[in-house]
C-alpha positions as CSV (number, residue, x, y, z in Angstrom):
1,X,-37.6,36.0,-49.7
2,X,-36.3,33.0,-51.7
3,X,-37.0,32.9,-55.4
4,X,-36.5,29.2,-55.6
5,X,-40.0,27.5,-55.7
6,X,-38.5,24.3,-54.3
7,X,-37.3,26.1,-51.3
8,X,-40.7,26.3,-49.6
9,X,-41.9,29.2,-47.5
10,X,-39.3,31.3,-45.8
11,X,-38.9,31.0,-42.0
12,X,-40.5,33.8,-40.0
13,X,-38.1,36.4,-38.7
14,X,-37.2,35.8,-35.1
15,X,-39.0,38.0,-32.7
16,X,-39.3,38.5,-28.9
17,X,-40.3,35.4,-27.0
18,X,-43.5,35.5,-25.0
19,X,-43.3,34.5,-21.3
20,X,-45.0,31.2,-22.2
21,X,-42.5,30.5,-25.0
22,X,-39.6,31.3,-22.8
23,X,-40.7,29.0,-20.0
24,X,-41.6,26.3,-22.5
25,X,-38.1,26.4,-24.1
26,X,-36.3,26.6,-20.8
27,X,-38.5,23.9,-19.2
28,X,-37.8,21.6,-22.1
29,X,-34.1,22.2,-21.9
30,X,-34.0,21.6,-18.1
31,X,-36.2,18.5,-18.5
32,X,-33.9,17.1,-21.2
33,X,-30.8,17.7,-19.0
34,X,-32.5,16.1,-16.0
35,X,-33.6,13.1,-18.0
36,X,-30.1,12.7,-19.4
37,X,-28.6,12.9,-16.0
38,X,-31.1,10.3,-14.6
39,X,-30.4,7.9,-17.5
40,X,-26.7,8.3,-17.1
41,X,-26.8,7.7,-13.4
42,X,-28.8,4.5,-14.0
43,X,-26.4,3.3,-16.7
44,X,-29.1,3.6,-19.4
45,X,-27.6,6.3,-21.5
46,X,-25.4,4.6,-24.1
47,X,-22.3,6.4,-25.2
48,X,-22.4,7.5,-28.9
49,X,-20.2,5.9,-31.5
50,X,-16.9,7.8,-31.5
51,X,-15.3,8.9,-34.8
52,X,-11.8,7.7,-35.4
53,X,-10.3,11.2,-34.8
54,X,-11.9,11.6,-31.3
55,X,-10.0,10.9,-28.2
56,X,-10.5,7.4,-26.6
57,X,-12.7,7.0,-23.6
58,X,-11.2,8.4,-20.5
59,X,-13.8,7.6,-17.9
60,X,-15.5,4.7,-16.3
61,X,-19.1,5.4,-17.3
62,X,-20.9,2.2,-18.1
63,X,-20.9,1.4,-21.8
64,X,-22.9,-1.0,-23.9
65,X,-21.0,-3.6,-25.9
66,X,-21.7,-3.8,-29.6
67,X,-22.5,-7.5,-29.4
68,X,-24.8,-9.5,-27.1
69,X,-22.8,-10.1,-23.9
70,X,-22.8,-13.3,-21.8
71,X,-20.5,-12.1,-19.1
72,X,-20.5,-8.8,-17.2
73,X,-17.7,-9.5,-14.7
74,X,-14.6,-11.7,-14.5
75,X,-12.5,-13.2,-11.8
76,X,-9.1,-14.4,-12.8
77,X,-7.3,-16.9,-10.5
78,X,-3.8,-16.6,-12.0
79,X,-1.4,-19.4,-11.1
80,X,2.1,-18.1,-11.5
81,X,4.8,-20.6,-12.2
82,X,3.1,-23.1,-14.6
83,X,0.9,-25.8,-13.1
84,X,1.8,-29.3,-14.2
85,X,-1.0,-30.3,-16.4
86,X,0.1,-33.9,-16.8
87,X,-0.2,-34.3,-13.0
88,X,-3.5,-32.4,-12.6
89,X,-5.9,-32.2,-15.5
90,X,-4.4,-33.9,-18.6
91,X,-3.9,-37.6,-17.8
92,X,-1.4,-39.5,-20.0
93,X,-1.4,-43.3,-19.6
94,X,1.3,-43.6,-22.2
95,X,3.5,-41.3,-20.2
96,X,3.0,-43.6,-17.2
97,X,3.7,-46.6,-19.3
98,X,7.0,-45.1,-20.6
99,X,8.1,-43.9,-17.1
100,X,11.9,-43.9,-17.1
101,X,12.3,-44.3,-20.9
102,X,14.1,-41.6,-22.9
103,X,11.8,-39.3,-24.8
104,X,12.4,-39.5,-28.6
105,X,11.3,-35.9,-29.4
106,X,13.1,-32.6,-29.2
107,X,12.9,-30.8,-25.9
108,X,13.7,-27.1,-25.1
109,X,15.0,-26.8,-21.6
110,X,15.2,-23.8,-19.4
111,X,17.7,-25.4,-17.0
112,X,20.1,-27.5,-19.1
113,X,22.3,-28.4,-16.1
114,X,19.5,-30.4,-14.6
115,X,18.0,-31.6,-17.8
116,X,17.0,-35.1,-18.7
117,X,15.1,-36.9,-21.5
118,X,13.8,-39.5,-19.2
119,X,10.0,-39.5,-19.1
120,X,8.3,-39.1,-15.7
121,X,4.9,-40.6,-15.3
122,X,2.6,-38.9,-12.9
123,X,2.8,-40.2,-9.3
124,X,-0.9,-39.4,-8.8
125,X,-4.0,-41.2,-10.1
126,X,-6.7,-39.8,-12.3
127,X,-10.4,-40.7,-12.3
128,X,-13.5,-39.5,-14.2
129,X,-15.5,-36.8,-12.4
130,X,-19.0,-35.4,-13.0
131,X,-21.6,-36.5,-15.4
132,X,-19.3,-35.7,-18.3
133,X,-16.6,-38.0,-16.9
134,X,-13.8,-35.5,-17.1
135,X,-10.6,-37.1,-15.8
136,X,-9.0,-35.0,-13.0
137,X,-6.2,-35.8,-10.6
138,X,-6.7,-36.9,-7.0
139,X,-4.7,-33.8,-6.1
140,X,-7.7,-31.6,-7.0
141,X,-10.8,-32.9,-5.1
142,X,-12.4,-29.5,-5.2
143,X,-12.1,-29.2,-8.9
144,X,-13.5,-32.7,-9.3
145,X,-16.6,-31.5,-7.4
146,X,-17.3,-28.8,-10.0
147,X,-16.2,-30.8,-13.1
148,X,-19.6,-30.3,-14.8
149,X,-19.3,-26.5,-14.4
150,X,-15.8,-26.0,-15.9
151,X,-14.6,-25.8,-19.5
152,X,-11.2,-27.4,-19.5
153,X,-8.8,-26.3,-22.3
154,X,-6.0,-28.9,-22.7
155,X,-4.4,-27.4,-25.7
156,X,-2.9,-24.1,-24.6
157,X,0.3,-23.0,-26.4
158,X,2.5,-20.0,-26.0
159,X,5.5,-21.3,-27.9
160,X,7.7,-19.7,-25.2
161,X,9.1,-21.5,-22.1
162,X,10.0,-18.4,-20.0
163,X,7.8,-17.0,-17.3
164,X,7.9,-13.3,-18.0
165,X,7.5,-13.6,-21.8
166,X,4.5,-15.9,-21.4
167,X,2.9,-13.8,-18.5
168,X,3.1,-10.7,-20.7
169,X,1.6,-12.7,-23.6
170,X,-1.4,-13.7,-21.5
171,X,-1.9,-10.4,-19.8
172,X,-1.0,-7.9,-22.5
173,X,-1.4,-9.8,-25.8
174,X,2.3,-9.6,-26.9
175,X,5.1,-12.0,-25.8
176,X,7.8,-10.2,-23.7
177,X,6.5,-6.7,-24.5
178,X,6.3,-4.4,-21.5
179,X,4.1,-1.4,-21.2
180,X,0.9,-2.8,-22.7
181,X,-2.6,-2.7,-21.0
182,X,-3.7,-6.0,-19.4
183,X,-7.0,-7.8,-20.2
184,X,-8.6,-6.2,-17.2
185,X,-7.7,-2.7,-18.4
186,X,-9.1,-3.4,-21.9
187,X,-12.4,-4.6,-20.4
188,X,-12.7,-1.6,-18.1
189,X,-11.8,0.7,-21.0
190,X,-14.4,-0.9,-23.3
191,X,-17.2,-1.3,-20.8
192,X,-16.6,1.1,-17.9
193,X,-17.8,0.3,-14.4
194,X,-21.1,-1.0,-13.0
195,X,-20.2,0.5,-9.6
196,X,-19.7,4.2,-8.7
197,X,-18.4,3.3,-5.2
198,X,-15.7,0.7,-6.0
199,X,-12.9,0.5,-8.5
200,X,-13.7,-1.3,-11.7
201,X,-10.5,-3.4,-11.7
202,X,-9.3,-4.8,-8.3
203,X,-6.2,-6.9,-7.5
204,X,-5.9,-9.2,-4.5
205,X,-2.2,-9.9,-3.8
206,X,-0.6,-12.5,-1.6
207,X,0.8,-11.9,1.9
208,X,4.0,-13.6,0.7
209,X,4.6,-10.7,-1.8
210,X,4.0,-9.7,-5.4
211,X,4.0,-12.3,-8.2
212,X,6.8,-12.7,-10.8
213,X,6.8,-9.6,-13.1
214,X,5.3,-7.5,-10.3
215,X,3.0,-4.6,-11.0
216,X,3.1,-5.1,-14.8
217,X,0.6,-7.9,-14.1
218,X,-2.1,-5.3,-13.6
219,X,-0.7,-2.3,-15.6
220,X,-2.8,-0.1,-17.8
221,X,0.2,0.4,-20.1
222,X,-0.3,3.2,-22.5
223,X,-3.9,3.7,-21.4
224,X,-4.8,6.3,-18.7
225,X,-4.0,5.1,-15.1
226,X,-7.8,5.1,-14.5
227,X,-7.8,1.7,-16.1
228,X,-5.1,0.0,-14.1
229,X,-5.8,-2.5,-11.3
230,X,-6.4,-1.1,-7.8
231,X,-4.4,-3.2,-5.3
232,X,-5.9,-4.4,-2.1
233,X,-3.4,-5.1,0.6
234,X,-2.8,-8.7,1.4
235,X,-3.5,-8.2,5.1
236,X,-5.9,-6.1,7.1
237,X,-6.5,-3.3,6.8
238,X,-6.7,-4.1,3.0
239,X,-7.3,-0.4,2.3
240,X,-5.2,1.9,4.6
241,X,-6.7,5.1,5.9
242,X,-10.2,4.2,4.7
243,X,-11.9,5.5,7.7
244,X,-11.6,9.3,8.5
245,X,-10.5,10.4,12.0
246,X,-13.4,10.9,14.4
247,X,-13.1,14.7,14.5
248,X,-13.6,14.8,10.7
249,X,-16.6,12.6,10.3
250,X,-20.0,13.8,9.3
251,X,-21.0,17.3,7.9
252,X,-17.4,18.6,8.2
253,X,-16.0,16.0,6.0
254,X,-18.9,16.4,3.5
255,X,-18.2,20.2,3.3
256,X,-14.5,19.5,2.8
257,X,-15.2,17.0,0.0
258,X,-17.5,19.4,-1.8
259,X,-14.9,22.2,-1.6
260,X,-12.2,19.8,-2.8
261,X,-14.5,18.8,-5.7
262,X,-14.9,22.4,-6.8
263,X,-11.1,22.9,-6.7
264,X,-10.5,19.8,-8.7
265,X,-13.1,20.7,-11.3
266,X,-11.5,24.2,-11.7
267,X,-8.1,22.6,-12.0
268,X,-9.4,20.1,-14.6
269,X,-10.8,22.9,-16.7
270,X,-7.4,24.6,-16.7
271,X,-5.5,21.4,-17.7
272,X,-7.8,19.5,-20.1
273,X,-6.8,16.1,-21.4
274,X,-4.1,15.3,-18.8
275,X,-4.8,11.7,-18.1
276,X,-2.6,11.4,-15.0
277,X,-4.4,14.4,-13.5
278,X,-7.8,13.2,-14.4
279,X,-7.1,9.7,-13.0
280,X,-5.8,11.1,-9.7
281,X,-8.8,13.4,-9.3
282,X,-11.1,10.4,-10.1
283,X,-9.3,8.3,-7.6
284,X,-9.7,10.9,-4.8
285,X,-13.4,11.2,-5.6
286,X,-13.7,7.4,-5.6
287,X,-11.8,7.1,-2.3
288,X,-14.4,9.2,-0.6
289,X,-17.3,7.1,-1.9
290,X,-15.4,3.9,-1.0
291,X,-15.5,4.6,2.8
292,X,-18.8,2.8,3.1
293,X,-18.8,0.5,0.1
294,X,-15.4,-1.0,0.5
295,X,-15.8,-1.5,4.3
296,X,-18.9,-3.5,3.5
297,X,-17.5,-5.5,0.6
298,X,-14.3,-6.5,2.4
299,X,-16.1,-7.6,5.6
300,X,-16.3,-11.4,5.3
301,X,-17.5,-11.7,8.9
302,X,-21.0,-10.9,7.5
303,X,-21.0,-14.3,5.7
304,X,-22.5,-17.4,7.3
305,X,-20.5,-20.1,9.0
306,X,-21.5,-22.5,6.2
307,X,-20.0,-20.1,3.7
308,X,-16.8,-19.8,5.7
309,X,-16.5,-23.6,5.7
310,X,-17.2,-23.8,2.0
311,X,-14.2,-21.6,1.2
312,X,-12.0,-23.2,3.8
313,X,-11.7,-20.3,6.2
314,X,-11.8,-22.8,9.1
315,X,-8.6,-24.5,7.9
316,X,-5.2,-22.8,8.2
317,X,-4.1,-24.3,4.9
318,X,-6.9,-22.6,2.9
319,X,-7.9,-19.7,5.1
320,X,-5.9,-17.0,3.4
321,X,-6.6,-17.9,-0.2
322,X,-10.2,-18.8,0.7
323,X,-10.7,-15.3,2.2
324,X,-9.5,-13.7,-1.0
325,X,-11.8,-15.9,-3.2
326,X,-14.7,-14.9,-0.9
327,X,-13.8,-11.2,-1.2
328,X,-13.7,-11.6,-5.0
329,X,-17.3,-12.9,-5.0
330,X,-18.4,-10.0,-2.8
331,X,-16.7,-7.5,-5.1
332,X,-18.4,-8.8,-8.3
333,X,-21.7,-8.9,-6.4
334,X,-21.3,-5.1,-6.0
335,X,-20.5,-4.3,-9.6
336,X,-16.7,-4.6,-9.8
337,X,-15.9,-5.5,-13.4
338,X,-12.6,-7.4,-13.1
339,X,-11.0,-9.1,-10.1
340,X,-7.7,-10.9,-10.2
341,X,-6.0,-13.0,-7.5
342,X,-2.2,-13.5,-7.5
343,X,0.2,-15.7,-5.6
344,X,3.5,-14.6,-4.2
345,X,6.4,-15.4,-6.5
346,X,5.6,-18.5,-8.6
347,X,4.6,-21.4,-6.3
348,X,3.6,-23.6,-9.3
349,X,7.2,-23.5,-10.6
350,X,8.0,-27.1,-9.4
351,X,11.6,-27.6,-10.6
352,X,12.3,-29.9,-7.7
353,X,10.6,-31.8,-4.9
354,X,7.5,-32.2,-7.2
355,X,6.0,-34.8,-4.8
356,X,5.9,-32.3,-2.0
357,X,5.6,-28.8,-3.6
358,X,2.8,-29.7,-6.0
359,X,0.4,-31.2,-3.4
360,X,1.1,-28.2,-1.1
361,X,0.0,-25.6,-3.6
362,X,-3.0,-27.7,-4.6
363,X,-4.1,-27.9,-0.9
364,X,-3.8,-24.2,-0.6
365,X,-5.8,-23.2,-3.7
366,X,-8.1,-26.0,-4.9
367,X,-10.9,-25.9,-2.3
368,X,-11.3,-22.1,-2.4
369,X,-11.3,-22.0,-6.2
370,X,-14.0,-24.7,-6.4
371,X,-15.9,-22.9,-3.6
372,X,-15.9,-19.7,-5.6
373,X,-17.5,-21.4,-8.6
374,X,-20.0,-23.3,-6.5
375,X,-21.0,-20.2,-4.5
376,X,-21.4,-18.0,-7.6
377,X,-23.6,-20.7,-9.1
378,X,-25.7,-21.0,-6.0
379,X,-26.3,-17.2,-6.0
380,X,-27.2,-17.1,-9.7
381,X,-24.1,-15.2,-10.5
382,X,-22.1,-17.8,-12.5
383,X,-24.1,-17.2,-15.7
384,X,-22.7,-13.7,-15.9
385,X,-19.4,-14.1,-14.1
386,X,-16.5,-15.6,-16.0
387,X,-14.0,-17.4,-13.7
388,X,-10.6,-18.2,-15.1
389,X,-7.9,-20.5,-13.6
390,X,-4.5,-21.0,-15.1
391,X,-0.9,-20.1,-15.3
392,X,1.4,-18.8,-18.1
393,X,2.9,-22.2,-19.0
394,X,2.9,-25.9,-18.1
395,X,5.5,-28.5,-17.2
396,X,7.6,-30.9,-19.3
397,X,6.8,-34.6,-19.3
398,X,10.5,-35.4,-18.7
399,X,12.2,-35.3,-15.3
400,X,14.4,-32.5,-14.0
401,X,16.9,-33.7,-11.5
402,X,17.2,-37.2,-10.0
403,X,15.5,-39.3,-7.4
404,X,12.7,-38.4,-5.0
405,X,13.7,-34.7,-5.2
406,X,13.1,-34.4,-9.0
407,X,10.7,-31.9,-10.6
408,X,9.6,-30.7,-14.0
409,X,11.0,-27.9,-16.2
410,X,9.0,-25.3,-18.1
411,X,6.8,-26.1,-21.0
412,X,5.0,-23.5,-23.2
413,X,4.3,-25.9,-26.0
414,X,1.2,-27.5,-24.5
415,X,-0.6,-27.1,-21.2
416,X,-4.1,-26.5,-19.6
417,X,-6.3,-23.9,-18.1
418,X,-10.0,-23.9,-17.2
419,X,-12.9,-21.5,-17.2
420,X,-16.3,-21.5,-15.7
421,X,-19.5,-19.5,-16.2
422,X,-19.8,-16.3,-18.2
423,X,-21.1,-18.1,-21.3
424,X,-18.6,-21.0,-21.4
425,X,-19.7,-24.6,-21.9
426,X,-19.5,-26.6,-18.7
427,X,-18.4,-30.2,-18.6
428,X,-16.3,-29.8,-21.7
429,X,-12.7,-30.9,-22.2
430,X,-11.4,-29.1,-25.3
431,X,-8.3,-29.7,-27.3
432,X,-5.4,-32.2,-26.7
433,X,-1.7,-32.5,-26.2
434,X,0.3,-35.4,-27.6
435,X,0.5,-38.8,-26.0
436,X,3.0,-37.7,-23.3
437,X,1.7,-34.2,-22.8
438,X,4.5,-32.3,-24.4
439,X,2.9,-30.4,-27.3
440,X,-0.6,-29.2,-28.1
441,X,-1.6,-31.1,-31.2
442,X,-5.4,-30.6,-31.8
443,X,-7.6,-27.5,-31.4
444,X,-4.6,-25.4,-30.4
445,X,-5.4,-22.3,-28.3
446,X,-3.0,-19.4,-28.0
447,X,-3.2,-16.6,-25.4
448,X,-4.5,-14.3,-28.2
449,X,-7.2,-16.8,-29.0
450,X,-8.1,-16.9,-25.3
451,X,-8.2,-13.1,-25.2
452,X,-10.4,-12.9,-28.3
453,X,-12.8,-15.4,-26.7
454,X,-12.9,-13.5,-23.4
455,X,-13.7,-10.3,-25.2
456,X,-16.5,-12.0,-27.2
457,X,-18.0,-13.3,-24.0
458,X,-18.3,-9.7,-22.9
459,X,-19.9,-8.7,-26.2
460,X,-16.7,-7.2,-27.7
461,X,-15.0,-7.9,-31.0
462,X,-11.2,-8.1,-30.6
463,X,-10.7,-6.5,-34.0
464,X,-13.0,-3.6,-33.4
465,X,-11.9,-2.8,-29.8
466,X,-9.2,-0.1,-30.6
467,X,-7.2,2.4,-28.5
468,X,-5.2,4.9,-30.5
469,X,-1.7,5.4,-29.1
470,X,1.2,7.2,-30.7
471,X,-0.9,7.6,-33.9
472,X,-1.4,3.8,-34.2
473,X,-4.5,1.8,-33.6
474,X,-3.7,-0.6,-30.8
475,X,-5.7,-3.8,-30.0
476,X,-5.3,-6.3,-27.3
477,X,-4.3,-8.8,-30.0
478,X,-2.5,-6.3,-32.2
479,X,-0.6,-7.8,-35.1
480,X,-1.2,-11.4,-34.1
481,X,-3.6,-14.0,-35.4
482,X,-6.5,-14.6,-33.0
483,X,-9.7,-16.4,-33.2
484,X,-12.8,-16.8,-31.0
485,X,-12.9,-20.4,-29.8
486,X,-16.5,-21.0,-30.7
487,X,-16.8,-24.6,-29.5
488,X,-16.3,-23.6,-25.9
489,X,-19.1,-21.1,-26.0
490,X,-22.4,-22.3,-24.5
């Protein structure tokens, strides 16, 4: 018995439980567990805040962002090679006026043997599009049709002219640094997945091969492999061996999967904390659930003829890219968090034959990209789906090479990208390059600024989103200045 008067009455000594007490306690415990499981399965059970010494998340359970999100999914149409902004979305009358005149500023060339300081005016015309009157080239009729839905950023700046260095800057947050998680990995790590039956991060590659820098474009870097992109094959079947053989279908397969699950669980208990093992087990379990979900998601034949025409599936020039854009829409409809489309090699790298190669890649991609935005909007999905279009660099305003076969060299000093939906401001042209389109001069946006803005649209703070690796707190924008570009937020 306590002698401290402030202590209150002593707790009664524990005694044997009555049957009613035992059932009450057990029932309450089972009810709590059942409720927790139900809430978790519905994505309503928030993960608790994790102390700094705890391990980072190593699962794809849905997680609530700390801030109010505008976007819940993202589709990135990455344009490897560096689209020529001065020929597409950043008109420069002064560049046309000075066509053939030597440029007075300093130029950093990637290919000095073909270099020139002669300015090259765009061979194509620009005209206002949409209610906002955004000037867009005749090469992009599809983009012109959705001008009021896009937020055009004309002041991108990497400060680097090379492809790989700038690709890694855009995807991983650090110029030239290999082994860092990409934007898609960070989003899936922070927010988990809205789908139990499809991967959270999916990559649609080109039949012509991987893009420049290969698989590092969708790497999870120092994060567990669970957060890396899952690649869909460029041709059918996009997922090999998805369907089981006939003799294994039905109850037999179900019993085998249950037994395999028991073995995996036992193995996981014996080897806790092994990220590769956990990711492999998770992938096997997901593969079984994907048999129905992926077959449905990838089957574009279920779409109407009008939808096929919208994406250009009736035209050989746009059929392939249009099919992938349509699949991307079907994936985000089904809860996939991040979808990225790549092109083989770097078809926007127009060092020569600009007058032929630039219209060709525009014909292939413009209509499907515009259709994706229009289709998402028509289905009520654009408000919560962020669409990104852009490459790692732009092109110089001076000519590379001579005559009709000339092109443009790399330019990381100033170029353009666009975004649509997901909380961005439609009908806006933000920032500017100089009078000939060489350098970003107002409202400059770096890849780190863009990343911080993307995270904010998903309800995440780029400073607070941390992954501890090697005893160091890593961020997508680690060690580099980054700001949320508030004026482009709706």
